[in-house]
N, C-alpha and C positions, 0 to 999 in steps of 0.2 A: 225677077227679084222685086219684092215689094218695097215700098218706101219705108216701111217700119223696120226693114232689115239694115238700115244705115246705122252704123255704130258711131260712138264718140270719136274713135280714131280717125274719122273722116274730116277732122278739123285741121286747119293750116298751122304749120310750125313756121316761125317761132312766135308769132304774135299771140296765138292761143296759149302757148306755153307760158308766155309772160302774164296772161290773164289768169290761167289756172294756178301758176306758181309765182306769185308776185315778187318773191324774194329774188328771182332771176333778174329783175330790173337793177338790182344792186351791182350786178356784173355787167349787164348789157349797156347801161348808160355810160359808165366810165370807159368801157372797152370801145364803144363807138366814138366817144370823144377823142380817145388816144389815137385811134386809127385815122380819124379825120385830120387831127393835128399832124400826125406823121406824114400823111399824103400832102398836106399843105406845105409843110416845111421842106420835104424832099423835092417837091415840084418847084418851089421857089428857089431852092439851091440850084436845081438843074437849069432854071431860067435865069440864074444869076441876078436875082432880085436883091436890091439893097435893103437894108434894115428888115431882115426877115422876121425878127422877133416882133417888131412894131406892127408890121403888116399881118402876120399870123394872128397876133393878139386882137387886132381890129376886126377880123372876120370869123374866127373860130366858132363863136357861139351861134352866129347866124347859120353857118355851114352845118353845124351839128343839129340845130333845130329843124332846118329845112330838109336835111337828110332824113330825119324821122318822118317828116311830112311826105316826102317822096316814097319812103318805104311803106307808109300806110296806104298810099295810092296803089302801089304794087300788090300789097296784101289784099286790098279790095278786089283787084283784078283776079288774083288767085282765088278768092272766095266766090267770085262769079261762077266758077266751075261747079260749085255746090248749089248755087241759087238757080241756075238754069236747070229746069227739070222737065222731064218728059214722062209720059206714062211708062212706068218700068215694066209693064206687061208687053209693050211693043218691042219690035226689033231695034228701033232707033233708041228707045229708052234703055234697053239692056246695053246696047253699044255705048251710049253716052255714059252710063254709070260705070261700066267696066273700063273704058278707055280714057275718060276724062275725069269725071267726078271722083271716083275711087282712086284712080292712078295719080292724079294731081295731088290729092290730099294725103295719100298713104305712101306711095312710092313713085315719084315723078319720072324715074328712070325705067319704069316698067315697059313703056311702049313709046313709039315715035310721036303719037298724038299728044301725050302728056308732056313729053320733052319739048315739043313745039309750043304748047300752051305756056309752060313755065318759062321757056326762052323768050317768048313774046312779053311776058310779065316782067322779066329781068330787063329786057331792052327798053320797055316803056318806062320802067322805074329809073333806069340810067338816064334816059332822056330828060325826065323831070329833075333828076339830080343836077344835070348839066344846066337846064333852064333856070332852076331856082338859084343856083350858084352864080351863073352869069348875070341874070337880070336883077337879083335882089341882094345876095350875100356879098358879092365882090364889087358891086356898083360904086360904092363910096370909098373903095380902097385906093391906095396910091399906085396901083398897077395900071399899065396901059391896056388898051383894048385887046391887043394880041396876047398879052400875059394873062388877062382875065379869061379869055377863051381857052387857052391852054390849061390853066389851072382848073377851070370848070370841067373840061374834058377829062383831065386826070382824075378829079374827084368822081366823075361819073363812071369811069372805067374801073377804078380801084375800090370804090365803095358800093358798087352795085350789089344788090342782095342775092349773092350766089347761094346763100343758105336756102333759098327756095327749092333748090335741087335736093336738099337733104331729106332722105326718106323718114317720115315719122314712124315707119315700121321698125326702125331701130330703137325707138323709145317705148313701144307698146308691145 
């Protein structure tokens, strides 16, 4: 397969969808905010934090912004599958295109290699969500160290970009 045979559908969802159809930001931004807020409030209730409203209000915007930063890191990692290129005339180049480049971009559930690539991207993104929240977003909150760690972990687990697994083939 020649390099010229790569089609536009080999681009990553949802970041490229946001770029191609900017109106989707109107839905994505408030939805992410509400999901982050819900995770914060429910986790604080579970941890029996006092003054949930005050604590949630003091951290939500940082959590929301740094969550997008972590998602962009994950998206960059997903995009690396398209950046790494081999001569498509070779066996390795054909294998890479079919099992990584095309599969990650078009249907990550197509084979085990693309599932592993996307899983690694989701895990790395979740790690950055945890790190950003623990080190930056929750640092000046009224939460003790244990509560900060648990809240950061909860945000990492429940707000990781599982949409990376969503096949773009459903949209094209």
